[in-house]
C-alpha positions in Angstrom: 0.0 0.1 0.0 1.3 3.5 -0.8 0.3 6.5 0.9 0.8 9.9 -0.7 1.7 12.5 2.2 -0.8 15.4 2.6 0.8 18.7 3.6 -2.1 19.3 6.1 0.2 21.7 8.1 1.3 23.7 5.1 5.0 23.4 5.9 6.5 22.0 2.8 7.9 23.9 -0.2 7.0 22.9 -3.7 10.2 21.1 -4.0 9.7 19.0 -0.7 6.1 17.7 -2.0 5.2 14.4 -3.7 6.3 12.5 -0.6 5.1 8.9 -0.2 5.4 6.1 2.3 5.1 2.6 0.9 4.3 -0.6 3.0 5.1 -4.1 1.7 4.0 -7.2 3.7 5.8 -10.4 2.9 4.6 -12.6 5.8 4.8 -16.5 5.5 0.9 -16.6 6.2 -1.4 -15.5 3.6 -3.4 -12.4 4.3 -7.2 -13.6 4.4 -8.6 -9.7 4.7 -7.4 -6.2 3.9 -9.3 -3.2 4.5 -8.1 0.5 3.6 -10.5 2.7 5.3 -10.7 6.6 6.8 -10.7 6.6 10.6 -10.3 9.6 13.1 -6.9 9.9 14.0 -5.7 11.0 17.8 -7.1 14.7 18.1 -4.7 17.5 18.8 -5.0 21.0 17.9 -5.3 21.3 14.2 -5.3 17.7 13.4 -6.7 16.2 10.3 -10.4 15.2 10.7 -9.5 11.8 9.0 -6.7 9.6 7.8 -6.3 6.6 5.7 -5.4 3.3 7.8 -4.7 -0.2 6.7 -5.9 -3.3 8.5 -4.6 -6.8 7.5 -5.7 -10.2 8.8 -3.7 -13.1 8.5 -5.0 -16.8 8.5 -2.9 -20.0 9.6 -2.4 -22.3 6.6 -2.9 -25.5 8.8 -5.1 -24.2 11.4 -2.4 -23.9 13.9 -2.1 -20.7 16.1 -0.3 -17.7 14.3 2.9 -16.7 15.6 3.6 -13.0 16.3 6.6 -12.4 14.1 5.5 -10.4 11.1 7.7 -9.0 8.2 7.3 -5.8 6.5 9.2 -3.1 4.7 8.3 0.6 5.4 9.9 2.8 2.6 9.7 6.6 2.2 10.4 8.1 -0.9 9.9 11.4 -3.0 8.8 11.3 -6.6 10.2 7.9 -7.5 10.9 4.7 -5.5 14.5 3.5 -5.0 13.8 0.1 -4.3 12.9 -2.3 -7.2 12.4 -5.7 -5.2 11.5 -6.9 -1.9 11.7 -10.6 -0.9 11.9 -12.9 1.7 14.9 -15.4 1.8 15.8 -18.7 3.1 17.4 -18.9 6.7 18.6 -22.4 8.1 20.3 -23.2 11.3 23.9 -23.7 11.2 23.6 -27.2 12.8 20.8 -28.2 10.6 18.1 -28.4 13.1 14.7 -27.1 11.7 13.7 -23.5 12.0 10.5 -22.5 13.3 8.3 -20.0 11.7 8.7 -17.2 14.1 12.2 -17.4 15.2 14.0 -15.7 12.6 13.5 -13.9 9.2 15.5 -12.5 6.4 14.6 -9.9 3.7 16.4 -9.0 0.4 15.9 -5.4 -0.7 17.2 -4.7 -4.2 18.1 -0.9 -4.9 17.2 0.7 -8.2 20.2 2.9 -8.9 23.2 0.5 -8.0 21.4 -3.0 -8.3 22.7 -3.4 -4.6 20.9 -6.0 -2.6 20.8 -5.5 1.1 20.0 -8.5 3.2 18.4 -7.5 6.6 18.1 -10.3 9.1 16.4 -10.6 12.4 16.5 -13.5 15.0 14.7 -13.8 18.5 17.6 -15.5 20.0 21.0 -14.1 19.6 22.7 -17.2 20.7 21.6 -19.3 17.8 24.0 -19.5 14.8 22.1 -19.3 11.3 23.0 -19.5 7.6 21.3 -16.9 5.4 21.2 -17.5 1.7 22.0 -15.1 -1.2 22.1 -15.5 -4.9 25.2 -14.9 -7.2 26.0 -15.6 -11.0 27.9 -18.7 -9.6 25.0 -20.1 -7.6 23.6 -19.6 -4.1 25.8 -19.0 -1.4 25.2 -18.2 2.4 26.7 -16.0 5.1 26.8 -16.8 8.8 24.5 -14.9 11.3 24.4 -15.0 15.2 22.8 -11.9 16.7 19.7 -10.0 17.0 19.9 -7.6 13.8 22.3 -7.7 11.0 22.6 -6.2 7.5 24.8 -7.7 4.8 25.0 -5.6 1.3 25.8 -7.5 -1.8 26.8 -6.3 -5.1 27.9 -8.4 -8.2 28.0 -11.2 -5.9 30.5 -9.8 -3.5 29.7 -8.8 0.1 30.7 -5.2 0.4 29.1 -4.3 3.6 28.3 -5.8 7.0 26.5 -4.4 10.1 25.4 -6.3 13.3 23.8 -5.3 16.6 24.0 -7.5 19.8 25.7 -10.4 18.2 28.8 -12.5 17.8 29.2 -13.5 14.2 28.3 -12.1 10.8 29.7 -13.2 7.5 33.5 -13.3 8.1 33.4 -11.3 11.3 33.3 -13.9 14.3 33.8 -14.2 17.9 32.4 -10.6 18.5 31.3 -9.3 21.9 27.6 -9.1 21.9 27.0 -7.0 25.0 28.6 -5.6 28.1 26.5 -6.2 31.4 26.6 -5.4 35.0 24.8 -3.3 37.7 24.3 0.2 38.5 26.3 1.5 41.4 25.2 5.1 41.6 23.7 8.1 39.6 23.0 11.6 39.5 20.4 12.6 42.0 20.3 16.3 41.6 18.3 18.3 39.0 21.0 18.8 36.5 22.0 19.2 32.9 25.0 17.0 33.4 23.9 13.8 34.4 25.5 10.2 34.9 25.1 6.6 35.8 28.0 4.9 37.7 28.3 1.0 36.8 30.5 -2.1 37.6 30.8 -4.3 34.7 30.7 -8.3 35.2 33.4 -8.2 32.2 35.0 -4.9 31.7 35.5 -3.7 28.3 39.4 -3.4 27.0 38.6 0.2 25.7 35.9 2.0 27.6 35.8 4.5 24.8 34.0 2.1 22.8 31.1 2.7 24.8 30.7 6.3 23.7 27.5 6.7 21.5 26.1 3.3 22.5 22.9 3.0 24.5 22.7 1.6 28.2 19.4 -0.5 28.9 18.7 -0.4 32.6 16.3 -3.0 33.9 14.5 -0.6 36.1 11.2 -2.5 36.9 9.5 0.8 35.9 6.8 1.7 33.2 9.2 4.1 31.7 12.0 2.7 29.8 15.6 3.0 31.3 17.6 3.4 27.9 20.1 6.3 27.7 22.7 7.4 25.2 26.2 7.4 26.7 27.7 10.8 25.7 31.3 10.1 27.4 32.9 7.6 29.8 35.4 8.1 32.6 37.1 6.1 35.3 36.2 6.4 39.0 37.2 4.9 42.1 34.6 2.1 42.2 34.0 1.6 38.5 33.0 3.4 35.2 31.1 6.8 35.0 28.7 6.8 32.0 27.9 10.4 31.2 24.2 10.6 29.8 24.0 14.4 29.1 21.1 16.4 29.8 18.6 13.5 30.2 17.6 13.6 33.6 16.9 10.5 35.9 14.3 12.3 38.0 10.6 11.3 37.3 9.2 13.7 39.8 8.8 14.9 43.5 8.2 12.4 45.9 5.6 14.7 47.5 4.1 17.7 45.4 3.1 19.4 48.5 6.7 19.2 50.1 9.4 19.5 47.8 12.0 19.0 50.7 11.2 15.3 50.7 13.2 15.1 47.5 12.7 13.3 44.1 11.6 10.0 42.6 14.0 8.5 39.9 13.6 6.1 36.9 16.4 3.9 38.1 17.9 2.7 41.4 21.1 1.5 42.5 21.7 -2.3 42.0 19.6 -2.5 38.9 21.1 -4.6 36.4 22.2 -3.3 32.7 23.2 -4.3 29.5 25.1 -2.2 26.9 24.5 -3.8 23.4 27.5 -3.6 20.9 27.3 -3.2 17.1 30.0 -3.8 14.5 30.4 -2.4 11.0 32.7 -3.5 8.1 32.7 -0.8 5.4 35.0 -0.1 2.5 32.7 2.9 1.6 34.1 6.2 0.2 35.0 8.6 2.9 34.5 12.5 2.6 37.3 14.7 3.6 35.9 16.8 6.5 35.3 20.7 5.9 37.6 22.4 8.2 35.7 26.0 8.3 32.2 27.3 8.5 31.0 28.1 5.3 29.6 31.6 4.9 28.7 34.0 2.1 26.5 37.0 1.7 23.4 37.3 -0.3 24.1 38.3 -4.0 27.7 36.7 -3.9 28.9 33.6 -5.6 30.5 30.8 -3.8 32.2 27.5 -4.6 32.6 24.7 -2.1 34.9 21.9 -3.3 34.0 18.4 -1.9 36.4 15.6 -2.0 35.9 11.7 -1.1 38.4 9.0 -1.4 37.9 5.3 -1.7 40.1 3.0 0.3 39.8 0.0 -2.1 40.6 2.5 -5.2 37.0 2.7 -6.6 35.9 5.5 -9.0 33.7 7.8 -7.2 30.7 9.8 -8.4 28.7 12.5 -6.3 25.0 12.9 -5.8 23.0 16.0 -4.6 20.5 14.8 -1.7 19.8 18.2 -0.7 20.9 21.5 -2.2 19.7 25.2 -1.7 17.4 26.6 -4.4 19.8 27.6 -7.3 22.8 25.5 -6.4 24.4 23.0 -8.6 26.8 20.0 -8.1 29.4 18.6 -10.2 28.8 15.0 -10.3 32.5 14.3 -11.3 34.5 16.6 -9.2 32.1 17.2 -6.1 32.2 21.0 -6.5 29.2 22.9 -5.4 28.5 26.3 -7.0 25.8 29.0 -5.8 24.8 32.5 -5.7 22.2 32.9 -2.8 19.5 35.6 -3.0 18.3 37.8 -0.1 15.5 35.3 0.7 18.0 32.7 1.4 19.4 34.5 4.4 20.3 32.2 7.4 21.4 28.5 7.6 21.0 26.4 4.2 21.4 22.8 4.6 23.6 20.8 1.9 23.6 16.9 1.8 25.8 15.0 -0.8 26.6 11.5 -1.1 29.8 10.0 -2.9 28.9 6.7 -4.4 31.6 4.2 -5.6 31.4 1.6 -8.4 30.3 -1.2 -6.0 27.4 0.9 -4.9 29.1 1.7 -1.3 28.4 5.3 -0.4 29.1 7.9 2.2 27.4 11.2 2.9 28.3 14.7 4.1 26.0 17.3 5.6 26.9 20.9 6.3 25.4 24.3 6.6 26.1 27.2 4.4 25.4 30.5 6.1 24.1 33.4 4.3 24.3 36.9 5.6 22.3 39.8 4.4 24.0 41.9 1.8 24.3 45.0 4.1 25.2 43.2 7.4 28.3 41.1 6.9 29.8 38.4 9.0 29.8 38.8 13.1 32.8 40.0 14.6 33.1 37.1 16.8 33.0 33.4 16.4 29.5 32.9 17.0 27.7 30.4 14.7 24.4 31.9 15.2 22.4 33.1 12.0 22.6 36.8 11.8 19.8 39.0 11.5 19.6 40.7 8.3 17.7 43.6 6.5 16.2 46.6 8.4 16.4 45.1 11.8 20.0 44.7 12.1 23.1 42.6 12.5 24.4 39.7 14.8 27.2 40.0 17.3 28.2 38.3 20.5 27.8 38.3 24.1 24.9 39.5 26.5 23.2 42.7 26.6 19.8 44.5 27.4 18.5 46.6 29.9 20.9 46.5 32.6 24.3 44.9 32.6 25.0 42.1 35.3 27.8 42.5 37.6 28.5 38.8 37.7 29.8 36.5 34.9 26.6 35.6 32.7 25.9 31.6 32.5 26.5 30.0 29.2 23.5 30.0 26.9 21.5 26.9 26.9 19.4 28.0 23.9 16.2 27.5 25.9 13.0 29.2 24.7 9.8 29.8 26.8 7.3 27.3 27.2 4.9 27.7 24.5 2.0 30.0 25.5 -1.5 28.6 26.4 0.2 25.0 26.6 1.5 24.9 30.1 -0.2 22.0 32.2 -0.8 22.7 35.7 2.3 20.8 36.7 4.2 23.4 34.4 2.8 26.4 36.0 4.7 28.0 38.8 2.3 27.2 41.5 1.8 24.4 43.9 -1.5 23.9 46.1 -1.2 24.1 49.8 -3.3 22.1 52.2 -6.0 24.7 51.9 -6.3 24.3 48.3 -5.0 27.8 47.7 -1.9 28.4 45.6 1.5 30.3 46.3 3.9 31.5 43.7 6.9 29.4 43.7 9.7 31.6 42.5 12.2 30.6 40.0 15.0 28.7 41.6 17.9 29.7 39.1 17.9 33.5 39.9 20.6 33.7 42.6 23.2 35.0 40.2 20.7 37.6 38.5 19.3 39.3 41.7 19.3 42.6 39.7 16.7 41.2 37.5 14.8 39.0 39.9 12.1 41.5 40.9 11.3 42.1 37.2 11.3 38.5 36.3 9.0 37.4 39.4 6.6 40.6 38.6 6.0 39.7 35.0 5.5 36.0 35.9 2.9 37.0 38.3 1.3 38.8 35.5 1.4 36.1 32.9 3.6 38.0 30.6 6.6 36.1 31.0 6.9 32.4 31.6 9.8 30.0 32.5 11.7 27.4 30.7 10.3 24.6 33.0 8.3 24.5 36.2 10.9 26.1 38.5 13.6 27.5 36.2 13.8 30.6 34.0 17.2 30.4 32.4 18.0 34.1 32.8 21.4 34.1 31.2 20.0 32.3 28.0 19.9 34.4 24.7 16.4 35.2 23.6 15.1 34.7 20.2 13.3 37.2 17.8 10.1 35.2 18.0 10.2 35.0 22.1 10.8 38.9 22.1 7.9 39.7 20.0 5.6 37.1 22.0 6.6 39.0 25.1 5.9 42.5 23.6 2.5 41.3 22.5 1.6 40.2 26.2 3.0 43.3 27.6 0.8 45.6 25.4 -2.1 43.2 25.4 -2.2 43.3 21.7 -4.8 41.8 19.3 -5.5 41.5 15.8 -8.2 39.9 13.5 -5.7 39.7 10.8 -4.0 36.2 10.7 -1.4 36.9 8.0 2.0 36.0 9.0 5.7 35.9 7.8 6.8 33.2 5.1 9.2 31.5 7.5 6.6 31.1 10.5 4.5 27.8 10.1 1.1 27.5 11.4 1.9 25.0 14.3 5.0 27.2 15.6 4.2 27.9 19.3 4.7 31.7 18.5 2.9 31.9 15.3 -0.3 33.6 16.8 1.6 36.3 18.7 3.9 37.0 15.8 1.0 37.4 13.4 -0.5 40.0 15.9 3.0 41.7 16.0 3.2 41.8 12.3 -0.2 43.2 11.7 -0.1 45.8 14.5 3.1 47.2 12.9 5.5 46.6 15.8 7.7 44.2 13.7 8.5 44.5 10.0 10.8 41.5 9.6 14.1 41.3 7.7 12.7 41.7 4.1 11.1 39.4 1.7 8.2 38.7 4.2 10.7 36.9 6.5 11.2 37.4 10.2 14.1 34.8 11.2 12.1 33.9 14.3 14.6 31.5 15.8 17.5 33.9 15.4 19.0 35.6 18.6 18.0 39.2 18.9 20.6 41.8 19.1 20.4 45.0 21.5 19.8 47.4 18.5 17.2 45.2 16.9 15.3 44.8 20.4 15.5 48.7 20.6 14.1 49.1 17.1 11.0 46.9 17.9 10.4 48.5 21.2 10.6 51.9 19.7 8.4 51.2 16.9 6.1 49.5 19.3 5.8 52.6 21.5 5.5 55.1 18.7 2.9 53.3 16.7 0.8 52.6 19.8 0.6 56.2 20.6 1.9 55.6 24.2 2.2 58.4 26.7 4.4 60.1 27.6 5.8 60.2 23.9 9.3 59.1 23.5 11.9 61.7 22.5 12.5 61.9 18.6 16.0 60.3 19.0 17.8 62.2 16.3 21.2 60.5 16.7 23.8 62.3 18.6 23.8 65.6 20.3 25.2 67.3 17.4 22.0 66.0 15.2 19.8 67.4 18.0 19.6 64.2 19.8 20.5 63.1 23.3 23.6 60.8 23.0 27.1 62.1 23.3 30.1 60.4 21.5 32.2 60.9 24.6 29.5 59.2 26.7 28.9 56.3 24.4 32.0 55.9 22.0 30.6 53.1 20.1 27.4 55.0 19.0 29.2 55.1 15.6 28.7 51.1 15.6 25.0 51.5 15.7 23.4 50.8 12.2 21.7 53.7 10.7 18.2 52.2 10.7 18.6 51.8 14.5 20.1 55.1 15.5 16.7 57.0 16.3 15.5 54.1 18.4 18.9 53.5 20.4 19.0 57.2 21.1 15.3 57.5 22.3 15.4 54.4 24.5 18.7 55.4 26.2 17.9 59.0 26.5 14.7 57.9 28.4 16.6 55.4 30.6 14.6 52.4 29.3 17.8 50.9 28.3 21.1 51.5 30.0 24.5 51.3 28.5 26.8 48.3 29.1 30.1 48.9 30.5 30.1 52.3 29.2 29.2 51.3 25.8 25.9 50.6 23.7 27.2 47.2 22.5 24.6 47.3 19.7 25.5 43.8 18.3 25.5 42.0 21.5 22.8 39.4 21.9 20.2 40.0 24.6 19.7 37.6 27.6 16.1 36.6 29.2 17.0 38.5 32.3 17.8 41.7 30.5 14.7 41.6 28.3 12.5 41.1 31.5 14.1 44.1 33.0 13.2 46.1 29.8 9.7 44.8 29.4 8.9 45.8 33.1 10.4 49.2 32.7 8.2 49.6 29.4 5.0 48.6 31.5 6.0 51.1 34.1 6.8 54.0 31.7 3.5 53.5 29.9 1.3 53.5 32.9 
């Protein structure tokens, strides 16, 4: 059965459409009944009314009970299929004993472009050794398999690739370690973005670095799974520490009425675990990594040379998987040429494959960052996409209403909880014994006492929200979308017009507020009806939007006209702010007006127009605006 994807959410470009998902069922037992029908899917906001489902019933050929192991291939593709044939192949036990119908299956998938045949095999018991048969011009051959999941690729009768997960043998790879096992000895118990699990192995790996990128599966006797990706590994006194990054082991509070009682966890000490291992044999081409960030400006031509080499000396051809609009790839040399236009400002994804004569392949993906023709590259090493057009440039650092006296925390790129989607647990309140609620202040403001009053006041009024139930992430940089959301809430704006920027999708959490901001005139975007909502906002862009909002809404008292420097009749002296010359021309009126009124303060004696703005600093500014317009 083939489904053509309906762009219900209106998020695909014309080049991305004509997407399909195809299901091929190849069970041993025949299908006695097939029904394709329209049913109501799980209902979420904006969901489709109905979608197409497939129901298939199998019938036992001899009247015996059916097994539960079924075989199917799910194939996504765009425009044309890349698979020409799918079939089940013969699998036998290596010792000659009969194979039951539900213990092992193998499927051959033939690819259209190269004719390569991929054999995918699954076995319920990874301790049993099997023989999987494949065809060549010289007759049928077989390869050995002992594991849970394996892949063998064959081209022109030769095995060119093998992969095995949680197994000990595949083709010519034998005596492999299928998994490492042991027990948990400790774990991160605090609420942290740096979590770990301490373990003791039954049989310790020779190279503990081989565990990086694997998953630990903890038998935690819980409804929630205990699978965690291992980010890094280190030695400790009583075993090995597995770093699992920002994935918390906390499942909730022991008592939601008394946080002092501590947390509940998804694992416990002495839980047993396994770490399945996987192995690959691959003579595929290999791309030479790109050493630098690739940047250009709108209207400028760029050439990006790609190079891939074959370890076995095969000739290589290059194939574009994804290129920016207007870009071209030389399939022989691997050179990409492109001249972006102003609508392509931001990060543009490139994906290219290198394919050798045997059908082996490697892929490389990277971003080409396009800057606005009038903005140029930021002066620091930040990789953030710059803001372009009539709302400014990008820079680095912090910035905003008041400069903190302590060292800012590192940005964690968190955004606000989506408006109107906070559950009771996510709201910053907890019921007391009487059933009433008290505000629970954010717990991460100790280094931002200068902004705490503003943050808590805005949270009380529903203008600003946290990044979790108890955290605000005050040092995180704020995005252009989140800043517009805050202004809409602060001014209590509304609009019946739902027209939005082209780079805002209907299901984006900020879509409604950004449409209001656009249609009330407080934001104009960066050109070509785009807003770059996820880009970090700079101090001067922040001031431009605030200035425009205050002017267009006719707030009293009126702002100064802000005509630049004192020599121009404005209120800023070059001796007071020596970097005023760095302010973009489009932003000078706004910067002068907001600094003259004290709504925005300088930063260490400077304006720092291209510095990014933190959530704490924006909260102070929003509170000042509200107080100023009362």
